[in-house]
C-alpha positions as CSV (number, residue, x, y, z in Angstrom):
1,M,4.0,-23.4,28.0
2,I,0.9,-21.8,26.4
3,F,1.1,-18.7,28.6
4,S,4.8,-18.5,28.6
5,S,4.7,-18.6,24.8
6,I,1.8,-15.6,24.7
7,R,4.1,-13.6,27.1
8,L,7.1,-14.1,25.0
9,R,5.3,-13.2,21.9
10,R,3.9,-10.0,23.7
11,A,7.2,-9.0,24.9
12,R,8.8,-9.6,21.4
13,H,6.0,-7.5,19.9
14,A,6.6,-4.5,22.4
15,L,10.2,-4.8,21.7
16,V,9.7,-4.6,17.9
17,G,7.2,-1.8,18.4
18,L,9.8,0.4,20.1
19,A,12.1,-0.4,17.3
20,A,9.7,0.6,14.9
21,I,9.1,4.0,16.6
22,A,12.8,4.6,16.6
23,A,12.8,3.7,12.8
24,L,10.0,5.9,12.2
25,A,11.6,8.8,13.9
26,A,14.6,8.3,11.8
27,C,12.6,7.7,8.5
28,G,9.8,10.2,9.1
29,G,11.4,13.4,10.5
30,G,13.7,14.6,13.1
31,T,15.7,16.5,10.8
32,S,14.7,19.2,8.1
33,Q,16.0,19.9,4.6
34,F,18.1,22.9,3.8
35,D,17.0,22.5,0.2
36,P,13.9,20.4,-0.5
37,F,14.3,17.5,-2.5
38,V,12.6,17.6,-5.8
39,A,12.3,14.2,-7.5
40,Q,13.3,13.9,-11.2
41,R,11.3,10.6,-11.5
42,V,9.0,8.4,-9.7
43,F,9.0,4.8,-9.5
44,A,6.3,2.5,-8.2
45,F,7.0,-1.0,-7.1
46,G,4.8,-3.6,-5.6
47,D,1.3,-5.1,-6.0
48,E,-2.0,-3.6,-7.5
49,M,-2.3,-1.0,-4.8
50,S,0.2,0.9,-6.7
51,L,-0.8,0.1,-10.2
52,L,-2.4,1.8,-13.2
53,T,-3.5,-0.3,-16.1
54,P,-2.5,1.1,-19.6
55,D,-6.1,2.6,-19.9
56,G,-6.0,4.3,-16.5
57,R,-7.8,2.0,-14.4
58,K,-6.7,1.4,-10.7
59,Y,-7.6,-1.5,-8.4
60,S,-9.8,0.5,-6.2
61,V,-13.1,2.5,-7.2
62,N,-12.5,4.2,-10.6
63,A,-14.0,7.6,-11.0
64,T,-16.2,8.6,-14.1
65,K,-17.2,11.7,-15.8
66,T,-20.0,12.3,-18.1
67,V,-19.2,14.1,-21.3
68,T,-22.1,15.9,-23.2
69,A,-21.8,16.1,-27.2
70,D,-22.8,18.9,-29.3
71,D,-26.0,17.0,-30.3
72,G,-26.8,16.8,-26.5
73,T,-26.1,12.9,-26.3
74,T,-24.1,12.1,-23.2
75,T,-21.6,9.4,-22.4
76,V,-19.9,8.2,-19.2
77,S,-16.2,7.6,-19.4
78,L,-13.2,6.8,-17.0
79,D,-11.7,9.6,-15.1
80,C,-8.4,8.5,-14.2
81,V,-7.2,11.7,-12.5
82,S,-10.0,11.9,-9.9
83,Q,-9.6,9.5,-6.8
84,P,-6.1,8.7,-7.4
85,N,-4.2,6.0,-6.1
86,W,-1.5,6.7,-3.3
87,V,1.5,6.9,-5.8
88,Q,-0.7,8.8,-8.4
89,S,-1.1,11.5,-5.5
90,L,2.7,11.4,-4.7
91,A,3.8,11.9,-8.2
92,S,1.4,14.7,-8.8
93,I,3.1,16.8,-6.1
94,Y,6.1,17.1,-8.7
95,G,3.7,17.4,-11.7
96,F,4.4,13.9,-12.8
97,V,1.9,11.6,-14.6
98,F,1.8,7.8,-15.2
99,A,1.5,6.7,-18.9
100,G,-1.9,5.0,-18.1
101,C,-3.4,8.2,-17.1
102,N,-2.0,11.1,-19.1
103,P,-4.8,13.3,-20.1
104,D,-2.4,16.0,-21.4
105,N,-0.5,13.6,-23.3
106,V,2.8,14.6,-21.9
107,A,5.6,13.3,-24.2
108,T,7.6,11.3,-21.7
109,P,5.9,11.0,-18.5
110,Q,8.2,10.9,-15.4
111,A,6.1,8.4,-13.3
112,I,6.6,4.7,-14.1
113,T,5.0,1.7,-12.6
114,L,6.5,-1.5,-12.5
115,A,3.9,-3.0,-9.8
116,A,1.8,-5.9,-10.9
117,E,-1.4,-7.3,-9.7
118,N,-1.0,-10.2,-7.1
119,A,2.7,-9.5,-6.8
120,K,4.5,-10.7,-3.5
121,A,7.7,-10.1,-1.8
122,A,9.7,-12.6,-4.2
123,D,8.6,-10.5,-7.3
124,L,9.8,-7.3,-6.1
125,A,13.5,-8.2,-7.0
126,L,12.5,-8.9,-10.6
127,Q,10.5,-5.6,-10.8
128,I,13.7,-3.8,-9.8
129,D,15.8,-5.6,-12.2
130,V,13.5,-4.8,-15.1
131,Q,14.5,-1.0,-14.3
132,V,18.2,-1.7,-13.7
133,A,18.3,-3.2,-17.2
134,A,16.5,-0.3,-18.5
135,D,18.5,2.9,-17.4
136,G,19.0,2.0,-13.7
137,F,18.6,4.6,-10.9
138,R,20.2,7.9,-10.2
139,F,19.9,10.9,-7.8
140,G,16.5,12.5,-8.1
141,D,14.7,9.0,-8.3
142,I,12.0,8.3,-5.8
143,A,10.9,4.6,-5.6
144,T,7.7,3.5,-3.8
145,V,7.4,0.2,-2.3
146,L,4.2,-1.6,-1.2
147,V,3.9,-5.3,-1.3
148,G,3.1,-8.2,1.0
149,V,-0.6,-8.4,1.2
150,H,-0.6,-11.7,-1.1
151,D,2.1,-12.9,1.0
152,V,0.2,-12.8,4.1
153,I,-3.0,-14.4,2.4
154,D,-0.7,-17.0,0.9
155,L,0.6,-18.0,4.3
156,Y,-2.7,-17.7,5.9
157,K,-4.3,-20.3,3.6
158,Q,-1.6,-22.7,4.7
159,Y,-3.1,-22.8,8.4
160,P,-3.7,-25.2,10.1
161,T,-1.6,-27.5,8.0
162,R,1.1,-25.3,9.1
163,S,1.5,-24.0,12.5
164,E,0.9,-20.5,13.6
165,D,4.6,-20.2,14.7
166,E,5.9,-21.5,11.6
167,L,3.8,-19.1,9.6
168,N,4.6,-16.2,11.6
169,T,8.3,-17.0,11.2
170,L,7.6,-17.2,7.3
171,A,5.7,-14.0,7.2
172,G,8.8,-12.2,9.0
173,E,11.1,-13.9,6.3
174,R,9.3,-12.4,3.6
175,G,9.2,-8.8,5.3
176,H,12.9,-9.1,5.4
177,D,12.9,-10.0,1.8
178,V,11.1,-6.7,1.1
179,A,13.4,-4.9,3.2
180,R,16.4,-6.3,1.4
181,Q,15.1,-4.9,-1.7
182,V,14.4,-1.6,-0.3
183,N,18.1,-1.4,1.0
184,R,19.1,-2.6,-2.6
185,L,17.1,0.4,-4.2
186,I,19.2,2.8,-1.8
187,A,22.3,1.1,-3.0
188,L,21.4,1.8,-6.5
189,G,20.9,5.6,-6.0
190,A,17.1,5.9,-5.4
191,R,15.4,7.4,-2.4
192,V,12.7,5.1,-1.2
193,I,9.2,5.6,0.3
194,I,8.4,2.3,1.9
195,A,4.9,1.4,3.1
196,T,3.9,-1.3,5.5
197,I,1.0,-3.4,4.6
198,P,-2.5,-2.5,5.9
199,D,-3.8,-4.4,8.9
200,L,-5.4,-7.3,7.2
201,S,-7.5,-8.2,10.2
202,L,-9.6,-5.2,9.5
203,T,-10.6,-6.2,6.0
204,P,-13.9,-7.7,4.9
205,Y,-11.9,-10.8,4.0
206,A,-11.1,-11.2,7.5
207,A,-14.5,-10.9,8.9
208,K,-15.8,-13.6,6.7
209,Q,-12.8,-15.9,7.5
210,R,-14.0,-15.3,11.2
211,A,-17.4,-16.2,10.4
212,L,-16.4,-19.5,8.3
213,F,-14.1,-21.1,10.9
214,T,-14.2,-21.7,14.6
215,D,-10.9,-23.5,15.2
216,T,-9.4,-19.9,16.3
217,D,-10.2,-16.2,15.6
218,R,-9.2,-15.9,12.0
219,A,-9.1,-12.2,12.0
220,A,-6.7,-12.2,14.8
221,L,-4.4,-14.7,13.2
222,L,-4.6,-12.6,10.0
223,S,-3.4,-9.4,12.5
224,R,-0.6,-11.6,13.8
225,L,0.8,-12.5,10.4
226,T,0.5,-9.0,9.2
227,N,2.4,-7.8,12.3
228,S,5.1,-10.4,11.6
229,F,5.5,-9.3,8.3
230,N,5.6,-5.7,9.1
231,E,7.8,-5.9,11.9
232,Q,10.7,-7.5,10.1
233,L,10.2,-5.2,7.2
234,Q,10.7,-2.2,9.5
235,L,13.4,-3.7,11.6
236,R,15.5,-4.4,8.5
237,I,15.3,-1.3,6.3
238,L,18.1,1.2,6.5
239,P,16.7,3.6,9.5
240,D,18.3,6.6,8.0
241,G,15.8,9.6,6.8
242,R,18.3,10.6,4.1
243,Y,17.3,7.6,2.1
244,V,14.4,6.3,3.2
245,G,10.9,7.5,4.5
246,L,8.5,4.9,6.3
247,V,4.7,4.9,5.8
248,Q,2.9,2.8,8.6
249,A,-0.2,1.9,6.5
250,D,-1.0,-0.8,9.2
251,L,-1.4,1.8,12.0
252,T,-3.1,4.3,9.6
253,T,-5.8,1.4,8.8
254,Q,-6.0,0.8,12.6
255,A,-6.5,4.4,13.4
256,M,-9.2,4.8,10.6
257,V,-11.2,1.8,12.3
258,R,-10.9,3.3,15.9
259,S,-12.2,6.8,14.8
260,P,-14.1,6.4,11.5
261,G,-15.8,9.8,11.9
262,S,-12.5,11.5,12.0
263,Y,-12.0,10.2,8.4
264,G,-15.4,10.9,7.1
265,L,-16.2,7.1,7.1
266,A,-19.6,5.6,7.1
267,N,-18.6,1.9,6.6
268,I,-15.4,0.3,7.9
269,T,-16.6,-3.4,7.5
270,T,-17.9,-4.4,4.0
271,A,-16.8,-3.8,0.5
272,V,-18.5,-1.0,-1.4
273,C,-17.9,-2.4,-5.0
274,L,-20.6,-4.9,-6.2
275,D,-19.4,-8.5,-6.0
276,S,-20.4,-9.2,-9.4
277,V,-17.8,-6.5,-10.7
278,A,-14.1,-7.3,-11.1
279,L,-12.1,-4.8,-8.9
280,V,-10.3,-3.1,-11.8
281,D,-13.7,-2.5,-13.6
282,C,-15.1,-1.3,-10.5
283,S,-16.4,2.5,-10.9
284,D,-18.6,4.9,-9.1
285,K,-21.4,3.4,-11.2
286,T,-21.0,-0.1,-9.7
287,L,-21.0,0.5,-6.2
288,V,-23.5,-0.6,-3.2
289,E,-26.3,1.5,-2.3
290,N,-25.3,4.5,-0.6
291,G,-21.6,3.6,-0.9
292,T,-19.0,6.1,-2.2
293,S,-15.2,5.8,-2.4
294,S,-14.7,8.4,0.2
295,N,-16.9,7.2,2.9
296,W,-16.2,3.3,2.8
297,M,-13.0,2.1,3.7
298,W,-12.6,-1.1,1.5
299,A,-13.3,-1.5,-2.3
300,D,-13.4,-5.1,-2.2
301,D,-12.7,-7.9,0.5
302,L,-9.0,-7.1,0.6
303,R,-8.1,-3.8,-1.2
304,P,-8.8,-0.5,0.0
305,S,-11.0,2.4,-1.4
306,Y,-9.8,6.0,-2.1
307,S,-10.4,6.7,1.4
308,V,-7.3,4.7,2.5
309,H,-5.4,5.7,-0.6
310,R,-5.9,9.2,0.4
311,E,-4.5,8.7,3.9
312,I,-1.4,6.6,2.9
313,A,-0.7,9.3,0.0
314,R,-0.8,12.1,2.8
315,L,1.9,10.4,4.7
316,A,4.2,9.6,1.7
317,I,3.8,13.1,0.5
318,D,5.0,14.2,4.0
319,R,7.7,11.9,4.1
320,A,8.9,12.8,0.3
321,Q,8.7,16.7,1.1
322,N,10.2,16.6,4.7
323,N,12.6,13.8,4.9
324,P,16.3,15.4,4.4
325,F,16.7,13.3,1.0
């Protein structure tokens, strides 16, 4: 029975993988635009990977700059423009800024974040409700969605009280919940860039869990839960590149681990931010020895450094510019 279950699971994953490839072809290319889509506004939904605080901090490694006054004294301050998170990079191709990082004091920033720290799939509907209650959506709006990391971690922590089969089912249901909201955004008039969640089995958190527990390979368990979430998300979104562009952050993080040198990475296993510093306060002044946001993959145990944001942004920009929105 165990081997049958494993074979069934592998077969199901293979079928879903084929479906994901088909969805990617539909959502990520295959057709070209006659007139390039130019966004009028960008909305960021999800968790802290898409969040800028009101003072311009991101939940990754924050860049700093040194300012020298006329009297020769120097001060170090936040540089919110450098090392942008993925949604900042996407917004910047249209010349948009977020209110939290607006050095030129643009009167009405056209990039708006409704993302929230620790947000889960269930919070996405409420974030969208906020914009619906404001002035809704219209043609020319791009909505980015990246959420689900905290769902998978929440479910993982219920093991072994709940069986893996049950947790995989629940993870899939949460991925389906996100897909419903993506389709809702499309129905409301937005074009959507949807990102899968990174492969959590590759995080420093997973490595620590594997070392702490011997009942099963905890990193492998996190991988299967990530897959269950992402598979249902990809299967349930509208597979039409005119409305949605798919960014597979899970495959991106896997590729970075397989070939770190290709991405300029010196470390793919541990966090670059000091443990004593909250992630939102982490900067290039509070890193481990020899660490930088560009050559380390992870900022803390779960959240990526700039190197990952850069790669996700590259794919998101490609989708925004080349999908026939």
